[in-house]
VEXLOGU-333216 format. One record per atom (N, C-alpha, C, O): x, y, z negated. Coordinates in steps of 0.05 Angstrom, whole numbers. Example, Ala and Ser with C-alpha at 12.3 -4.5 7.8 and 13.67 -1.06 7.14 Angstrom:
2
c1,c2,c3
264,-114,-156
246,-90,-156
264,-66,-156
285,-66,-169
257,-45,-142
273,-21,-143
258,1,-157
268,23,-161
***
This chain:
126
c1,c2,c3
-36,-607,515
-61,-598,507
-54,-602,478
-62,-583,466
-43,-618,463
-39,-621,434
-20,-600,423
-25,-588,402
6,-592,442
24,-574,438
6,-555,429
4,-551,405
-14,-537,451
-26,-517,450
-37,-514,417
-31,-496,402
-56,-539,410
-71,-533,393
-55,-533,364
-60,-518,345
-33,-553,367
-14,-544,342
4,-519,340
16,-513,319
5,-505,362
18,-478,363
0,-458,353
7,-439,341
-32,-464,361
-45,-443,347
-48,-443,318
-45,-424,303
-56,-474,314
-55,-476,282
-31,-463,262
-33,-454,239
-11,-467,279
13,-452,259
17,-425,264
32,-413,249
5,-412,286
-2,-384,284
-16,-371,266
-10,-350,255
-39,-385,260
-63,-376,245
-50,-382,218
-60,-368,201
-35,-395,210
-22,-407,177
-2,-376,179
-7,-355,166
17,-379,196
33,-352,196
21,-326,192
32,-311,176
-1,-317,204
-17,-294,200
-33,-289,181
-43,-267,175
-38,-316,168
-53,-314,139
-29,-310,115
-32,-294,96
-6,-327,121
14,-320,102
26,-294,100
34,-286,78
27,-280,121
36,-255,131
12,-233,109
17,-215,92
-7,-242,118
-33,-221,105
-34,-221,74
-40,-202,59
-27,-246,67
-30,-254,44
-4,-241,27
-8,-236,3
21,-237,39
39,-223,28
37,-196,30
42,-181,11
31,-190,50
26,-159,55
6,-146,39
9,-123,30
-12,-159,36
-43,-148,15
-30,-147,-13
-34,-128,-28
-13,-170,-19
-3,-174,-44
21,-153,-55
21,-145,-79
39,-146,-36
51,-117,-37
37,-95,-40
39,-79,-59
22,-94,-20
1,-71,-18
-11,-61,-47
-4,-41,-60
-31,-81,-53
-35,-75,-75
-24,-79,-101
-26,-60,-117
-9,-103,-108
5,-110,-125
30,-92,-134
30,-86,-158
47,-85,-121
69,-73,-125
64,-39,-123
69,-21,-139
52,-38,-96
52,-5,-93
30,12,-100
32,37,-103
3,-4,-102
-17,11,-114
-20,7,-145
-25,26,-160
-17,-19,-152
-20,-20,-180
4,-20,-197
0,-18,-221
26,-22,-191
54,-16,-199
52,8,-218
60,6,-241
42,34,-209
40,54,-226
34,46,-253
48,52,-272
9,31,-254
-3,26,-286
10,3,-300
6,-2,-324
29,-12,-281
43,-34,-297
68,-20,-315
73,-25,-339
82,0,-298
105,12,-311
98,39,-319
116,56,-319
75,45,-325
65,73,-336
83,80,-365
93,102,-370
84,62,-381
96,72,-403
126,78,-400
136,96,-414
141,63,-382
167,71,-375
171,91,-359
192,104,-360
149,99,-341
153,121,-328
148,150,-342
160,171,-337
125,146,-364
115,162,-378
142,171,-394
147,195,-396
156,153,-404
180,162,-423
201,171,-407
210,193,-413
210,160,-388
224,171,-367
225,202,-359
244,218,-358
194,207,-351
195,230,-338
179,253,-364
171,277,-361
178,241,-380
164,265,-400
132,268,-397
121,287,-408
121,254,-386
93,261,-371
68,263,-397
67,246,-415
53,282,-396
25,287,-416
10,269,-404
15,260,-381
-10,261,-418
-35,249,-415
-45,258,-393
-52,241,-376
-47,284,-388
-70,306,-373
-48,297,-342
-61,293,-321
-23,293,-340
-9,292,-319
-9,263,-306
-5,259,-282
-13,242,-327
-16,216,-320
-36,210,-307
-34,198,-286
-63,218,-318
-92,221,-308
-94,234,-277
-111,226,-261
-73,259,-271
-80,266,-250
-61,253,-230
-68,255,-206
-40,242,-235
-27,227,-214
-47,200,-211
-55,194,-188
-53,185,-233
-71,166,-226
-91,178,-206
-94,165,-185
-102,197,-210
-128,205,-197
-116,217,-160
-129,219,-139
-97,221,-165
-82,226,-132
-79,203,-118
-85,202,-95
-69,182,-131
-60,156,-119
-85,142,-112
-83,125,-95
-115,149,-125
-133,137,-116
-144,155,-93
-157,141,-78
-144,179,-86
-150,193,-75
-135,188,-43
-145,194,-21
-113,178,-49
-96,176,-27
-106,148,-11
-105,145,14
-115,127,-33
-120,103,-24
-152,107,-8
-157,94,12
-167,123,-16
-191,132,-4
-187,143,18
-198,133,38
-171,163,21
-170,171,50
-156,158,69
-158,165,92
-139,135,60
-132,121,76
-153,104,88
-157,107,112
-164,89,76
-190,80,79
-212,93,95
-231,79,102
-211,113,100
-236,135,114
-215,135,140
-226,133,162
-184,138,140
-172,140,165
-177,116,179
-181,117,203
-176,92,165
-173,66,181
-203,61,192
-206,49,213
-222,70,180
-250,72,192
-252,86,220
-263,75,239
-239,111,222
-243,123,241
-218,114,264
-226,118,287
-197,106,262
-175,98,276
-176,68,288
-167,64,310
-187,46,274
-189,23,272
-192,16,312
-176,5,327
-216,26,317
-228,26,339
-209,37,362
-209,25,384
-198,53,361
-183,65,378
-150,49,378
-142,37,398
-137,52,358
-115,37,361
-114,4,354
-94,-9,361
-128,-4,346
-128,-38,334
-115,-39,308
-102,-20,297
-118,-60,301
-109,-64,272
-74,-67,266
-63,-61,245
-65,-75,284
-34,-83,278
-15,-51,273
4,-50,257
-24,-26,288
-4,-2,282
-18,7,254
-5,22,240
-46,-2,244
-54,4,217
-39,-7,194
-31,6,176
-35,-34,197
-22,-51,181
11,-47,183
27,-54,166
17,-36,203
52,-25,196
46,-2,184
59,1,163
32,16,189
33,42,172
27,37,142
38,51,124
8,15,136
12,9,107
34,-9,96
37,-12,71
47,-21,112
73,-29,104
95,-10,102
113,-15,85
97,11,115
117,29,115
108,47,92
126,56,79
83,54,86
79,69,71
80,58,37
78,72,17
81,35,37
88,19,16
118,22,14
126,32,-7
135,14,32
163,9,33
176,42,27
194,44,11
166,62,38
177,87,33
166,99,6
181,108,-11
140,99,3
130,106,-22
150,92,-52
160,105,-69
149,65,-50
161,57,-72
194,64,-72
206,65,-93
206,68,-49
233,76,-46
234,101,-56
255,103,-69
219,124,-58
213,145,-70
210,144,-97
221,161,-111
195,125,-106
187,124,-136
214,117,-151
220,126,-173
230,98,-136
261,85,-147
273,106,-152
278,111,-175
281,123,-132
299,149,-128
291,173,-144
305,191,-151
264,169,-150
258,203,-162
272,210,-182
280,194,-199
277,241,-183
299,249,-203
276,269,-220
283,279,-242
251,275,-210
225,298,-215
206,284,-210
206,264,-196
186,295,-224
157,290,-219
144,297,-193
125,283,-186
151,315,-178
147,322,-156
147,295,-135
126,286,-124
176,284,-132
178,261,-123
165,241,-127
152,230,-110
167,234,-150
160,216,-161
121,214,-155
111,193,-147
107,234,-159
77,239,-148
81,229,-117
71,210,-105
95,244,-110
98,240,-74
97,205,-65
84,192,-49
118,199,-86
122,169,-75
100,152,-83
95,130,-71
89,160,-100
60,147,-115
41,144,-102
32,121,-98
30,168,-89
11,171,-77
18,164,-46
-1,165,-30
37,159,-39
43,150,-9
40,114,-15
26,101,0
52,104,-34
54,83,-42
26,68,-44
21,46,-33
4,85,-63
-22,80,-61
-38,79,-42
-60,69,-44
-28,92,-16
-39,89,9
-39,66,24
-52,59,43
-20,53,11
-12,24,32
-36,6,30
-44,-6,51
-48,3,7
-73,-19,10
-98,-8,19
-117,-23,20
-101,16,27
-119,33,42
-115,24,72
-134,13,84
-91,27,85
-82,22,108
-88,-7,116
-99,-11,137
-79,-29,97
-73,-54,107
-101,-71,101
-107,-89,117
-113,-68,83
-132,-78,70
-159,-81,89
-167,-104,91
-168,-66,100
-188,-65,123
-178,-84,151
-189,-104,157
-160,-75,163
-153,-86,184
-146,-122,181
-147,-139,199
-140,-126,155
-132,-152,155
-155,-169,146
-155,-193,147
-174,-156,136
-200,-165,131
-215,-165,155
-233,-182,154
-214,-151,179
-228,-154,202
-217,-177,211
-225,-187,232
***
């Protein structure tokens, strides 16, 4: 009986740590990384202020779209697949940003990475 309680306690701690790390990556690096590195990105790609604003708006739209889809899909799929989608969108999006040679790939990567927090936040909160 004591072993079962100890196992459950460590399982809750592991889940909490995974959630904190997942949300940290989804929000910290994937969603808000664009703003943190904007001066370097703007210089490297020669972006105008108008384009910087459009890309930022697109990342926010991606986030809102993912949040809406999570609301629709959560009852059908449960939280785990949505959290996995969030992790994958963060990883693939940040990978595209890292490898981008033009503004189109950069924007696709930023928007995809920006959706990650929308995919992961609501399921972890639930």
